[in-house]
C-alpha positions as CSV (number, residue, x, y, z in Angstrom):
1,X,96.6,93.6,22.0
2,X,94.8,90.7,23.7
3,X,94.9,89.8,27.3
4,X,97.2,87.2,28.5
5,X,95.0,84.0,28.8
6,X,95.7,82.7,32.2
7,X,92.2,82.8,33.8
8,X,89.3,80.5,32.9
9,X,86.4,82.9,33.0
10,X,82.8,82.5,33.6
11,X,80.5,84.1,31.1
12,X,79.3,86.7,33.7
13,X,80.3,90.4,33.8
14,X,79.4,92.1,37.2
15,X,79.0,95.7,36.9
16,X,77.4,96.8,40.2
17,X,77.6,95.5,43.9
18,X,75.1,96.2,46.9
19,X,76.1,94.7,50.2
20,X,76.2,90.9,49.7
21,X,75.0,91.0,46.3
22,X,76.5,91.8,42.7
23,X,74.6,92.6,39.7
24,X,75.6,91.6,36.1
25,X,75.4,93.6,32.8
26,X,72.1,92.1,32.1
27,X,70.7,93.3,35.4
28,X,70.8,89.7,37.0
29,X,71.2,89.7,40.9
30,X,73.6,87.2,42.4
31,X,74.1,86.4,46.1
32,X,77.9,86.7,46.6
33,X,79.2,84.0,48.9
34,X,82.7,84.1,47.7
35,X,83.7,87.9,48.1
36,X,86.0,87.8,45.2
37,X,88.5,85.5,47.1
38,X,87.5,86.6,50.4
39,X,88.4,90.1,49.6
40,X,85.0,91.8,50.2
41,X,84.8,92.2,53.8
42,X,82.3,95.0,54.6
43,X,80.0,94.5,51.7
44,X,80.0,95.9,48.1
45,X,79.9,99.6,47.7
46,X,79.4,100.5,51.4
47,X,78.5,104.1,51.6
48,X,81.3,105.0,54.4
49,X,83.8,103.2,52.2
50,X,82.8,105.0,48.9
51,X,82.7,108.3,50.8
52,X,86.2,107.9,52.2
53,X,87.8,106.9,48.8
54,X,85.9,109.7,47.0
55,X,86.9,112.3,49.5
56,X,90.5,111.4,49.5
57,X,90.8,111.3,45.8
58,X,89.6,114.8,45.6
59,X,92.4,115.8,47.9
60,X,95.4,113.7,47.0
61,X,95.5,110.1,45.6
62,X,99.3,109.3,46.0
63,X,102.7,110.6,47.0
64,X,105.8,108.5,48.1
65,X,106.8,107.2,51.4
66,X,109.4,109.9,51.7
67,X,107.1,112.4,53.3
68,X,104.6,112.3,56.3
69,X,101.5,110.6,55.8
70,X,99.1,110.8,58.8
71,X,96.6,108.3,57.3
72,X,99.1,105.7,57.7
73,X,99.4,106.4,61.3
74,X,95.6,106.5,61.7
75,X,95.2,103.1,59.9
76,X,97.9,101.5,62.3
77,X,96.4,102.8,65.3
78,X,92.9,101.6,64.4
79,X,94.2,98.3,63.4
80,X,96.2,97.8,66.5
81,X,93.2,98.7,68.6
82,X,90.6,96.6,66.7
83,X,92.9,93.5,66.4
84,X,94.0,93.6,70.1
85,X,97.8,93.9,68.8
86,X,98.6,97.5,69.7
87,X,102.1,96.7,70.7
88,X,102.9,95.5,67.1
89,X,104.3,97.7,64.3
90,X,102.9,97.9,60.8
91,X,104.5,97.8,57.3
92,X,102.1,98.6,54.7
93,X,102.3,97.1,51.1
94,X,100.0,96.1,48.2
95,X,99.2,92.4,48.4
96,X,99.4,89.2,50.5
97,X,102.1,87.8,48.5
98,X,104.2,91.0,49.0
99,X,103.2,91.0,52.6
100,X,104.7,87.4,52.8
101,X,107.9,88.4,50.8
102,X,108.5,91.0,53.4
103,X,107.8,88.6,56.3
104,X,110.5,86.3,54.7
105,X,113.0,89.0,54.7
106,X,112.3,90.2,58.3
107,X,112.9,86.6,59.5
108,X,116.0,86.0,57.7
109,X,117.4,89.5,58.7
110,X,116.8,88.7,62.3
111,X,118.0,85.1,62.4
112,X,120.7,85.2,59.8
113,X,119.4,82.0,58.3
114,X,117.3,81.0,55.1
115,X,115.4,77.8,55.7
116,X,111.9,78.0,55.9
117,X,109.3,75.4,57.1
118,X,105.7,75.4,55.9
119,X,102.8,72.8,55.3
120,X,101.3,70.6,52.8
121,X,98.4,72.3,50.9
122,X,99.6,75.8,51.8
123,X,99.2,78.6,49.7
124,X,101.3,81.9,50.5
125,X,101.3,83.7,47.0
126,X,102.7,83.5,43.5
127,X,105.7,85.9,43.8
128,X,109.2,84.5,44.1
129,X,109.5,83.7,47.9
130,X,105.9,83.3,48.6
131,X,105.4,80.8,45.9
132,X,108.5,78.7,46.8
133,X,106.5,78.1,50.3
134,X,103.3,77.2,48.4
135,X,102.5,73.6,48.0
136,X,101.6,73.6,44.2
137,X,104.2,72.4,41.9
138,X,102.1,73.5,38.8
139,X,102.6,77.3,39.6
140,X,106.3,77.1,40.7
141,X,108.7,77.8,37.8
142,X,112.1,76.3,37.7
143,X,113.5,79.7,39.0
144,X,111.4,79.4,42.1
145,X,112.5,75.9,43.2
146,X,114.5,76.1,46.4
147,X,116.4,73.6,48.4
148,X,115.8,75.6,51.8
149,X,112.1,75.0,51.9
150,X,110.6,72.0,53.8
151,X,107.0,71.1,53.5
152,X,105.5,69.1,56.6
153,X,102.4,67.5,57.4
154,X,100.0,69.7,59.4
155,X,99.2,68.6,63.0
156,X,102.4,66.4,63.3
157,X,104.3,68.2,65.7
158,X,107.2,65.6,65.8
159,X,108.1,66.3,62.2
160,X,108.3,70.1,63.1
161,X,110.6,69.5,66.1
162,X,112.8,67.2,64.1
163,X,113.5,70.0,61.6
164,X,113.8,72.8,64.3
165,X,116.5,70.8,66.2
166,X,118.7,71.1,63.2
167,X,119.2,74.7,64.1
168,X,119.1,76.1,60.6
169,X,115.7,77.4,60.5
170,X,114.7,81.0,59.9
171,X,111.0,80.9,60.1
172,X,107.9,78.7,60.2
173,X,105.0,79.8,58.1
174,X,101.5,78.7,58.7
175,X,98.0,79.9,57.7
176,X,95.5,80.6,60.4
177,X,93.3,78.4,58.4
178,X,94.3,77.0,55.3
179,X,92.2,78.5,52.6
180,X,93.0,77.4,49.1
181,X,94.1,74.2,50.7
182,X,90.5,73.3,51.5
183,X,89.5,75.3,54.7
184,X,91.7,73.1,56.9
185,X,91.9,74.2,60.4
186,X,94.8,73.3,62.6
187,X,94.4,71.8,65.8
188,X,94.6,74.0,68.8
189,X,97.3,71.9,70.6
190,X,99.5,71.9,67.4
191,X,99.4,75.6,67.1
192,X,100.2,76.1,70.8
193,X,103.1,73.7,70.6
194,X,104.4,75.4,67.4
195,X,104.5,78.7,69.3
196,X,106.4,77.0,72.2
197,X,108.9,75.4,69.9
198,X,109.7,78.4,67.8
199,X,110.2,80.3,71.0
200,X,112.6,77.7,72.3
201,X,114.6,77.3,69.0
202,X,114.6,81.0,68.3
203,X,112.8,80.6,65.1
204,X,110.3,83.3,63.8
205,X,106.8,82.1,64.0
206,X,104.7,83.6,61.0
207,X,100.9,83.5,60.8
208,X,99.7,84.1,57.3
209,X,96.2,85.7,57.9
210,X,95.7,87.1,54.3
211,X,92.6,85.0,53.8
212,X,91.7,84.1,57.4
213,X,92.2,87.5,59.1
214,X,90.2,90.7,59.4
215,X,87.3,89.3,61.4
216,X,86.5,86.6,58.9
217,X,86.5,83.7,61.4
218,X,84.7,85.3,64.3
219,X,87.9,86.7,65.8
220,X,90.0,89.6,64.3
221,X,92.7,87.0,63.5
222,X,92.2,83.2,63.2
223,X,95.1,82.6,65.4
224,X,93.3,84.1,68.2
225,X,91.1,81.1,68.4
226,X,94.1,79.1,69.6
227,X,95.4,81.4,72.4
228,X,98.7,82.2,70.8
229,X,100.6,85.3,69.6
230,X,103.1,84.9,66.6
231,X,106.0,87.1,65.7
232,X,104.8,88.4,62.5
233,X,101.3,88.5,60.9
234,X,100.6,89.0,57.2
235,X,97.4,90.6,56.1
236,X,95.8,91.7,52.9
237,X,92.4,90.7,51.0
238,X,89.7,92.0,53.5
239,X,92.0,94.8,54.6
240,X,90.8,97.2,51.7
241,X,87.5,95.6,50.7
242,X,88.7,95.5,47.1
243,X,91.4,98.2,47.2
244,X,94.7,96.8,46.8
245,X,96.5,96.9,50.3
246,X,98.4,94.5,52.3
247,X,100.4,94.8,55.5
248,X,103.0,93.1,57.8
249,X,102.3,93.3,61.6
250,X,105.6,93.0,63.4
251,X,106.3,92.2,67.0
252,X,108.6,94.5,69.2
253,X,111.3,92.0,69.0
254,X,112.2,93.3,65.6
255,X,114.2,96.4,65.3
256,X,113.6,98.6,62.2
257,X,116.4,100.0,60.1
258,X,116.0,102.5,57.3
259,X,116.0,101.0,53.9
260,X,115.6,97.2,55.2
261,X,112.0,97.2,53.6
262,X,110.3,99.4,51.1
263,X,107.7,99.8,48.6
264,X,106.6,102.5,46.0
265,X,102.8,102.1,46.3
266,X,102.4,100.6,49.6
267,X,100.4,102.8,52.1
268,X,99.5,105.3,49.6
269,X,96.8,107.8,50.6
270,X,93.8,106.1,48.7
271,X,94.9,102.7,50.1
272,X,94.9,104.1,53.6
273,X,91.6,105.8,53.2
274,X,90.0,102.5,52.0
275,X,91.7,100.6,55.0
276,X,90.5,103.0,57.5
277,X,87.0,102.9,56.2
278,X,87.1,99.0,56.5
279,X,88.2,99.1,60.1
280,X,85.5,101.8,60.8
281,X,82.7,99.7,59.4
282,X,84.0,96.4,61.0
283,X,83.8,98.1,64.5
284,X,80.7,100.2,64.0
285,X,78.5,97.4,62.6
286,X,80.1,94.6,64.7
287,X,80.9,92.8,61.6
288,X,83.2,90.2,63.7
289,X,80.2,89.2,65.8
290,X,78.1,88.8,62.7
291,X,80.6,86.5,60.9
292,X,80.7,84.4,64.0
293,X,76.8,84.2,64.4
294,X,76.0,84.0,60.7
295,X,78.8,81.4,60.4
296,X,77.7,79.2,63.1
297,X,74.3,79.1,61.7
298,X,75.6,77.9,58.2
299,X,78.0,75.3,59.7
300,X,75.2,73.8,61.8
301,X,72.8,73.7,58.7
302,X,75.4,72.3,56.4
303,X,76.2,69.5,58.7
304,X,72.6,68.2,58.2
305,X,73.0,67.3,54.5
306,X,73.8,63.6,54.0
307,X,75.6,64.1,50.7
308,X,78.2,66.2,52.4
309,X,81.4,64.4,53.5
310,X,82.7,66.9,55.9
311,X,82.0,70.8,56.7
312,X,85.1,72.6,58.1
313,X,85.9,76.1,59.1
314,X,85.0,78.9,61.6
315,X,82.9,82.0,61.1
316,X,82.4,82.9,57.5
317,X,85.3,80.9,56.3
318,X,83.8,77.5,55.5
319,X,84.8,74.4,53.3
320,X,82.1,71.8,52.3
321,X,83.8,68.6,51.1
322,X,82.0,66.0,49.0
323,X,83.3,62.6,47.8
324,X,83.0,63.4,44.3
325,X,83.8,66.4,42.0
326,X,81.7,69.7,42.9
327,X,82.1,71.2,39.6
328,X,78.5,70.6,38.7
329,X,77.2,71.6,42.1
330,X,79.0,75.0,41.7
331,X,77.7,75.4,38.2
332,X,74.1,75.0,39.2
333,X,74.5,77.4,42.1
334,X,75.9,79.9,39.8
335,X,73.8,79.7,36.8
336,X,70.7,78.3,38.1
337,X,70.4,79.7,41.7
338,X,72.5,82.9,41.0
339,X,74.9,82.2,43.8
340,X,78.7,82.6,43.7
341,X,80.8,80.2,45.6
342,X,84.4,79.1,45.5
343,X,86.1,75.7,45.2
344,X,89.2,74.2,46.5
345,X,90.7,71.2,44.4
346,X,87.9,69.1,42.9
347,X,85.7,68.2,45.8
348,X,85.4,71.2,48.2
349,X,83.2,74.2,47.9
350,X,84.4,77.3,49.7
351,X,82.2,79.9,51.2
352,X,83.9,83.4,51.8
353,X,81.1,85.8,51.9
354,X,81.1,89.5,53.0
355,X,81.1,89.8,56.8
356,X,77.9,91.6,56.7
357,X,75.9,88.5,55.3
358,X,72.6,88.6,56.9
359,X,71.0,85.4,58.4
360,X,68.2,85.6,56.0
361,X,70.5,85.5,53.0
362,X,72.5,82.6,54.5
363,X,69.0,80.7,55.0
364,X,68.4,81.4,51.3
365,X,71.6,79.8,50.3
366,X,70.8,76.8,52.5
367,X,67.5,76.3,50.7
368,X,69.0,76.7,47.2
369,X,71.7,74.5,48.1
370,X,69.2,71.8,49.1
371,X,67.4,72.3,45.8
372,X,70.7,71.7,44.0
373,X,71.6,68.5,45.9
374,X,68.0,67.3,45.1
375,X,66.8,67.4,48.8
């Protein structure tokens, strides 16, 4: 049997990770400024993380959600404390797409409505409901096409209010910072007005923090930069540092009922051990502060390049936009300078490194980037 060929692959096979570096099967060492799509939050093979998972698998790797699991309660408590959202409740699942699916259900249950508002360039996942609110027709099958989804231009508040006035909207979905859309940061006034309008029109305000959450932007959640509080927050990626885990943070305005949500693997013992380890390390090593400081350094240095059209982002969630295709720049960074980066579309390079990225490693990237651009 062959693999179903849906991924364009680089001819590189990582076999080991250490902090902000990965090592391939030939022993070559790469600076990881992409974190496997913003997944690696506390660094590769962190000893506390390895110890927590190793210790847990020796005791119990999995049992169903029909029994008590004190690890879930510990994870929820630590997440509430570190994120500043202790009054919210946590539903655990396995991925960002699954988190968004459950957020959609909660909003529809609460309002009795089915219409959803989202934004151009949005990415919320590839499963049935999540892909329907993703602005990428190439990954939306005919089965996923829905008439109750409206895509709006970000930062145009009048378009949003025109839809909300119709009275048929269940929820408004927005990313704290658009990731795959090109690291596009919503305007603060726009986000604050969205909160106000959703409250006024009784619409559930949902923040997708799957990529922008967990300390990446210099706050635990990107929405905290805007001084607002959503009704539902979805998380995944950095939550488990590579172990599959996702979550839905739910405001006290929602009343749970047995059976309204469910999952087989979500919140399993191993996933919780990974999630607790991540929170422990973020707190003990002050990684949110590090993301802010190292990110500010990168943002400042990157604006000095004349070839760069625009630099966007917060913390260690950075987009570098060029006028032209960046494929060759990314290729040289990877195969000549041994640095992993990401892309968005054809002309944006994305930086999503582990939150423990050191300033000297960031400086090394700036130097190599200058060499690639011919500076």
